[in-house]
C-alpha positions, -999 to 999 in steps of 0.1 A, spaced: 895 -399 425 879 -410 392 866 -386 367 829 -377 369 808 -372 338 784 -343 338 749 -337 323 754 -302 308 729 -283 286 745 -267 256 737 -233 269 758 -239 300 789 -254 284 810 -222 288 802 -221 325 814 -256 333 845 -250 311 854 -220 332 850 -240 363 875 -266 351 854 -292 333 868 -308 301 851 -320 270 855 -356 259 851 -355 221 849 -393 217 822 -398 243 805 -364 236 804 -355 273 817 -329 297 835 -343 327 853 -333 359 889 -346 356 908 -366 382 919 -345 412 893 -317 407 868 -311 435 832 -318 423 816 -294 447 813 -266 421 796 -291 397 768 -304 419 739 -293 397 754 -311 366 762 -343 383 737 -372 377 709 -372 403 715 -396 433 686 -421 431 697 -447 456 713 -446 490 721 -468 520 736 -464 555 760 -492 547 769 -514 518 790 -543 505 816 -544 477 812 -577 459 839 -596 442 838 -627 420 854 -639 388 843 -648 353 859 -656 319 867 -626 298 845 -627 267 875 -616 246 906 -635 258 888 -662 278 911 -657 309 895 -657 343 893 -621 356 880 -606 388 849 -584 386 834 -561 412 800 -547 420 780 -531 449 754 -550 470 731 -529 491 714 -545 522 677 -546 529 665 -512 541 684 -492 514 663 -465 498 654 -455 462 642 -421 450 608 -424 434 587 -399 415 550 -407 417 527 -380 402 497 -375 425 479 -351 402 457 -360 371 479 -360 340 448 -359 318 434 -328 335 466 -310 345 484 -288 320 518 -297 306 532 -267 325 519 -282 357 535 -316 351 568 -300 341 568 -278 372 563 -309 393 592 -326 375 614 -297 381 606 -294 418 634 -310 439 608 -319 465 588 -341 440 608 -372 447 604 -393 478 628 -418 493 612 -453 496 628 -481 516 634 -514 498 629 -546 518 653 -568 500 690 -566 492 700 -559 457 730 -556 434 730 -523 415 743 -518 379 748 -492 352 762 -469 378 768 -434 364 779 -418 397 791 -429 431 799 -406 460 836 -398 465 840 -420 496 826 -450 478 848 -442 448 879 -444 471 868 -477 485 864 -492 450 898 -478 438 915 -493 469 905 -528 457 912 -526 420 921 -503 391 900 -524 367 866 -512 379 862 -476 367 842 -452 346 842 -460 309 820 -455 279 796 -482 266 787 -481 229 758 -505 238 741 -481 262 757 -449 247 766 -438 282 794 -439 307 792 -460 338 813 -478 363 825 -508 343 847 -538 349 878 -544 327 897 -577 321 928 -579 342 946 -596 313 936 -579 281 919 -548 294 886 -554 275 854 -539 289 832 -563 307 797 -548 304 770 -550 331 742 -566 311 754 -602 311 767 -600 347 736 -584 362 707 -593 339 714 -629 327 707 -658 350 740 -674 361 758 -642 355 786 -631 378 761 -611 400 730 -630 391 735 -663 410 706 -688 409 721 -715 430 738 -717 464 770 -728 448 771 -698 425 764 -675 454 793 -689 474 817 -678 446 809 -642 455 831 -625 482 816 -595 499 834 -567 518 813 -550 544 816 -512 545 801 -494 574 798 -461 556 770 -442 537 764 -451 501 750 -428 474 748 -434 437 731 -427 404 722 -460 387 696 -481 370 669 -491 394 656 -527 392 636 -532 423 622 -565 411 656 -577 414 678 -605 409 678 -612 446 646 -632 446 655 -664 429 643 -700 426 660 -731 438 647 -763 422 611 -767 413 594 -757 446 619 -741 469 627 -704 469 653 -683 485 653 -647 498 680 -621 494 689 -625 531 697 -662 525 717 -653 495 739 -629 514 744 -656 540 758 -680 514 783 -654 501 817 -653 517 824 -623 539 860 -610 537 
């Protein structure tokens, strides 16, 4: 099981330390080490903001930016119907007091799960549930939690199979023609997807406008469903 980074207020650092958490001085973060059950640390784990009843592990390859060798990279693809946690304030922020707004933010019932009609790749993943973690680790040891100086945060990151260099999410997920941002049928066919009929939960960056709605030529367009069809199922 991979380590899990925690979000710990300074006043609660002694509590997590007594429970078995450790301090990473380089990354300036408390974490649950490998092999330690996360059950006692639930309130410090990043909030789950996306979920699905099933999911795909996606695999493709790209040249390492450092050594230029081809390296396999991995990600998660959620099918249509997955849900994201949204916070939509229904009061009047101009009329309501700061205390009212803060109380709403602190209320665990304030968020609501909203279905998303298109498939999407997710990225900048700070947390995945233990069962998903095991699936990822069964495929590769090069996709794991690591610290990004660019984002100043830790997330599930690919690493070059040859030189070990970090392969950040931005280019692969945000740049057209990136490993997980295909814009042609040919590019989509390079992606292999492994269907997993299990529940998925994660804390990640939400980008609902997503990369799955893309153009083909000047007048044609493709949907996420068509894109998945072009990918190769393992």
